[in-house]
Structures are given as structure tokens and as C-alpha cells.
N, C-alpha and C positions, 0 to 999 in steps of 0.2 A: 369165362374168367375176365377179369378187368384188363385194360390195356397195359397197366403197370405189371400185372402178373405175367401177361404174355411176354413182355419185354424181358422180365427176369428169367423166364423159361428159355428165351433165345440165348441169353448170356450164359445160363447155367450149362446148356448143352452144346455150346459153340465148338467145343473140342471134339464132339462126336458127329455133329451134323450142322448144316447151314439152314437156318429157319428164316424165311423171308419176314419182312415187317408185316404187321397186322393189316395195313392198308393193301399191300401187294397180295397177301393171302386171301383176303375177302374178295378182292376184285378178280383174282385168278379163279376162285370158286364160282363166282358169278358168270365168268366167261364159259367155263366148262359146263355149268349147269344150264346156261342160256336163260338164266333168271336174274333180272335186275333187282337187287334189294332196294327197299324203300326205307330210308332212315327217318324215324319219328322221335322228336324230343320227348323225354319223359322225366318224371321226378327222380331225383338222386336216390330217394328211398323207395322208389318203385310204387308210389301210391297210385299213380295214374299216368297214362300217356296224354300229352297235351293236345287237345283238339283246337284250342284257341291260343292266341299270343298272350302269354302270361309272364309276369316278372317273378312270381313265386308260386309255390304249390299251395292250392287252397286248403290242403289237409295238414301237411306238416310245416308249412310256412317257409320251407327251405327255398333259397333263390334258385331260379331256373338256369341262370347263366353265370359263368365266371366273369370277372371284370372286363375281359377282352371281347365278351359277347358270344363266346363258344358255349354250347349247351353242356351242362354238367354230366348229363347221361342221355344216351340215345338208345332206342329200341329198333332192332333190325327186323323189318317185316318182309317175309318172302311171299311174293304175290301168289295167290291160290290158282287163278285161272291158267297161267302158263304151266304150272305143275300138273294140272289136270289134263291139259292138252298133250303134255309130254307122255302121259300114260298110254295114249293111243298111237304114238309114233312107233312103238315097239310091237310088232305083230305077235310075238310070243306072249308078251304081257297082255295084249288085247284079248287073247283067248282065255287067260286066267280071269279077266274082268267079266266074263260072261257066266261065271259060276252062279250068280244069283238068278240069271235068266233060265238056267237049266235046273235050278234047285226044285225038288219036289217036296212040298210040305205035307207033313202027316198031321192031321187034325188032333190026334191023340197025344202027340209028343212035341216037346219044344227042344229042338236040337240046335237051333240057330236063331239069329235075330229075325229071319224071314218067317219064322213060325209065330211071331208075336202078333197079338191082336192089333197093336198100333200100326205095324207095317201093313197088315191086311186091310185096315181101315184106309190108310193112305192110298192104297191101290184103287180105292173106289172114289177118291176125291179128285176133282179137276184142279189142275195147277193154277194158282193165282199169283200173278206178278204185278206189283205196284197197283193193286186194286182191280186189275183186269183178269177175268177168268178165261183161261185158254181152253182149247178143245180137247186136250189129252189129259189123262190122269197121271198121278205120280207113278214112276217106275214102269210105265207102259212100254217104253223103248228099251230094247236089250242093252243099249249102251248107257242108260241112266245109271248114275252113281248113288249109292247109299253110303254116307259118311258119318262117323261118330267123332265127337270132339273130346279129346283127352287132356286134362289139365291137372298136373300134380307136381308140386315143387319138390326138389331134391336137395340134399345136403352134401356139399363138396368138402367142406372144411369142418373139422371137429371143433366143438366149443361154441358154435354159433347158435343163436336162439331161433333163427328162422331159416327158410330155404335159401340156398345159394343162388338158385335160378328156378324159373318156372317155364318149362317148354310148352308150346302150343302145338299139339299134335292132332292130326286127323287120321282116324282108322278107316281103312277102305273095306267096307263090308262086302263089296263085290268079290273080294278074294275069299278063298276057302278059309275056314276058321283056324286051321292049323298053321297058316302062313301069314295071315293078315297082321299079326303083331310082330313079325320079323322086322328088324331095324330098317332094312332096305325097302320095306313096303309101307312104312309109316310116312305120312306127309307132314313135314315140319313147316310151320308158318312163322317161326321165330322163337326166341327164348327171352322171356322177360327177366331182366337182370335182378339179382337179390340185393341186399340180404334180408329183405322183408317180403311177405306176401303182398301182392297188389291189393289195394283197398277198393279200387274201381276197375275190376277185371274187364268189364265191357269196353273200356276205352282202348284196350290193347287189341280187341277183337274187331 
């Protein structure tokens, strides 16, 4: 939701509960999650995240800043690596993450992503990073992670022509198929603000 909507919500429910400011709420979440959010300027119409210093969006020509120099819209990116590291801090969770390592594939049936030809091909390829080929193959280590990227805008408010927001979610295939889509097991990298679908999705990734 927008900052204005959040402030309206605080006012509307003040007789029932005390809701902290958006600044306090975001920073309290960051402290609890031990993840420092990274704020990235983006187009007010969500065309793109700005990779360079721009005065206006190259697509919709809307100005990037209000007269005082404040960005008109920002995208909150939640860093991936700290979230992956956090998975292995919980010993119970770590056991769940070994599902793919213990999975037994049946050549005649496809019951999971680990039965796919692409996954099996990757297991034969040596990992390449920045043009350097390493000694091990993909998913050779029991703690290697297989992740899937999920992007689908959703509508919060009726009567709008486009998505209200587009969450960037990672599905952890290392978990069993019946729990990997549970809300607590999805990894959120941020939510691209609406009301339009991003024209250059890769800039947010």
C-alpha cells in the first residue's frame, strides 16, 4: 500500500490499536529479521527501477523526483544472501532443506521438479561463475539450494486496470512439495509497487 494509505489506516484504527509510523514499522521488521532493506528509486508508474541517475523515466517521461529532490517512488529490495544464510541457522529447518538430497527419482514418473530432464542435466554440468568453470557440478552438495522465481501481480483494489503490486518471490524446491508454497517458506525479495505492470522487470531483479 502507499504511504498515504498506510497513514489513513493508522488514523482509521487508532481507537482500537496503536500503529507505528511506516518508518518505525519497516525498521523494526528489519531489526527482527536481521535483514537490512535496500531502497532503490523507481518510476512512479513502476516502468522500471532506476539503474542510473535520471531526471525522468525513459518510458512514461514522468519526473523521477518531486521538486525537493525526494524520489517519487522507491522499491524496497530485501537482500537474498542474508535470507539464504538464515535458513541454515535453524537446525530443524536445515533438516527439511535436505529433502532434495534424499529424494529418490523414478525414471518412469514425474512427481517433482527433481524428476525433470533439466534438473538431471544440471547435475552433470560443472558450475561456472563469471566465466570460470569450477570443479563441482550443480546440486552436488547436500546443502545446495534449488530455487524457483515466482512473479505474479495481484489486485488489491476493485476498479483498477492493472495489478496493485507485483511480489518477487522465490520458491525453495529443497523443501517437500506440500510445504514449499506455504507463506512462511516463500522467500520474498520485495514487492514492486503498482498500479501498472513493470515494463522492464529485469531492472527490479
